[in-house]
N, C-alpha and C positions, 0 to 999 in steps of 0.2 A: 504494500500500500504506500502511496506517496506520502512522504513526511513521517512514516512510521519509525524510521531509524534516525531521525534527526535531520540536520542539514545535508542536502545532497552534495556529493563531491563534484567538483567542476568537471565538465565534459572533458574527455581525453584530449580532443583537439585543442581546447583552450589551455589545458595544462602544458601541452607540448609547445604551444606558441609562447606561453609565459616563460617556460624554461629556455627557449631559444632566445627570447629577448634578454633574459638575465645573463646568459652565456655571452651574447654579443656585447652587452654593456661591460662585462668584465674584460673582454678582449680589447675593446676600444679604450677603456680606462687604463689597462696595463700598457698598451702601446703608446698612448699619449704621455703617461708618466715616464716610461722607459726612454722615449725620445727626448724628453725634457730633462730628466734627472740622471739618466744612464741606468744601465741594468743593475749594477751593484747598489746604486743610490735609491732604488725603488724597493719598497717592502710590500708584502702581501696585505698587511693592514691598510696601507695607503691605497692599494688597488681596490680593495673591498669598499673602503670608505668612498672612493671616488665613484664607484658603481652603485652606492647607496645600499649595500648589502653587508651582512656580517661576515667575519672571517670563516665562520662555520659554513656559510653558504658558498664562499669561494671554494672551499675544499670539496664541496659536493660536485663541482664542475671540473676542477683542475687539481692534479696531485701536488703541484708546486709552482713557483714563479716561472721556472724554466718552461713548463708546458704551456702556460698561457702566452708567454712571449713568442713561442714558435707556433702558436695555433693557426695563424694564417698560412704559414709555410706548409704546415701539415695538411691543411685543407687543399692547398694547390697540388700537393703530391698525391693526395688521395684521388682527386679529380682526374689527374693524368693517368694513374693506373686504371681507373674505371674507363677512361676514354680508350686505352689500349685494348682492354677486354672487349670493347664494343666494336673494334675494327673488323671489317670483313675478313673471313678466313683466308681468302685468296691473296691478300696483300703480302708481298715479301717482308721479312722481318724489319729491315731498316725503314722501308716505306711505311709500315704500320706504326713504328715508333715516331717517325716524323709527322705523319698525319694525326696521330693521337696528340702529340704535343701542340700542333697548331689548332686542332679542334678543341682541345681543352681550354686554350686561352680565351676562346669566345665566351664560355661559361664562367671561367675563372675571373675574367675582367669584371663582369657584372657582380659576381659574388664578393670580390675584394672591395670594389668601390661602394657596394651596399653596406659593407661592414665598417670600413675605414676610408678616409680620404687617401687618394693615391700617393700624395706627397709623404703622408705619414708612413704608408707601407714602404716607400723607397727609403726613408730615413731609418726605419727599423731594420730593413734588409741590410743596409750598410753597417748598422750597429752589430747585427749578427755576425757579419764577416770580421768585424774588429774586436769582438768580445770573446776571449778564449773559451769560457764556459759555454756560451751559446753556440759558438762555432763547433766545439767538440760534440755537443748534443745534436746539432744540425747534421754534422757528418755521420753520426751514428744512425740518425733517421734515414739519411740518404743511402747508407749501406743496406739498410733493411728494404728500402724502396728498390734499390738495384737488384737485390735478390728476388723480390717479387716480380720485377720486370723480366728478369732472366727466366724465372720459372714460367711466366706467361708466354714468353717467346718459345720456350721449350715445348710447352703444351700445344701451341699453335702449330709447331713444326713436327710434333711427334718425337721429340727428343728428350733424353734424360740429362739434365744439367749436371748430374753427378759423374757422368761418363763422357759427355760431349761438351767441350769447352766453349763452343761457338756462341751460344746464347750469352754467357757471361762476358766473353770478349767483346761482342757487339754492344752490349749494354754499357760496358766500361767505357768504350769509345764514345758512345752517345752521351753518357752522363758527363764525360769530360767536356764535351762541346756545350752541353747545357750549363755547366758551371761557368765556362768562359762567357757564354751569352749573358747570364745573370750578372756577372762581374761588370761587363761592358755596360749593360743597362743600368746597373746600380750606380755607376760612376757618372752617369749623365743626370745633371740636376733637373732637366726638363723631361725626363723619361716618363712615359705613360704606357698603358697596356698595349696600345697599338704599335708603339715603337718596339716593345719587347717582342711582340709577335713577328714583326718584320725582321728584327735582328735574329731571332730564332730561325726563321726560314732561311735567311741568307747563310748563317753559319752551318746549319745542318747540310745545306747544299754543298758545303765545302769539305765534307768528310771524304768523299771520293777523291777530289783533287788533292787533298792534303796527304792522302795515302799513296798517291801516284809517285813514281820514281822521278819524273821530270816535271818539276814545278813550273818551269818556264812556259809550258804549254797552256797553263791555266792563269786566268786573271785573278786579282785579289777582290776583296769586298770593301765597301765603304763602312768604316767602323762608327760613323756618326749616327746617333739615334735621331 
């Protein structure tokens, strides 16, 4: 009977939206504080207070300060892996990786800018690269992502990554290019998601020429974003 058990719980959809808003507020507050005060100078208490929640609530969403600082990067990586899994089965491995990267930027750009201003994302990206603790954590996450990518390539090609090194070798080359792409983009003060997509496309197109024996046959690329 309606009302027999007291106040009804909020509908599931409403609860999920409220949780998403709280999580987003914590991420925005954390990145704003970190960009302003530095990673070491920012505390969990300050992040929680800026998001108007308790410290206890913070820990319901994030295990620690490191996790919230890398939340946007982790979202980007998860969307890329999902994009690779969605690529048509007939695409060659490198083509699938390239197309997944470019396709994921379309959704990633909207997701990032809906969460934080792009200039804030760029500032925090630079800070990750220059903060030893964050960089170490970011590289650990990238290693996990690379293993997931290699396993997905192996699955697509019917290969066992434990006995066939090609998926891991390809992913290592691809990931190296993506790190260079991110570094070039992050160094550009006026960088936006459109320029990141363009640089990514141009640099991935250079994997073949970069591995060629005679570089003089191939032109370079413009590094300006």
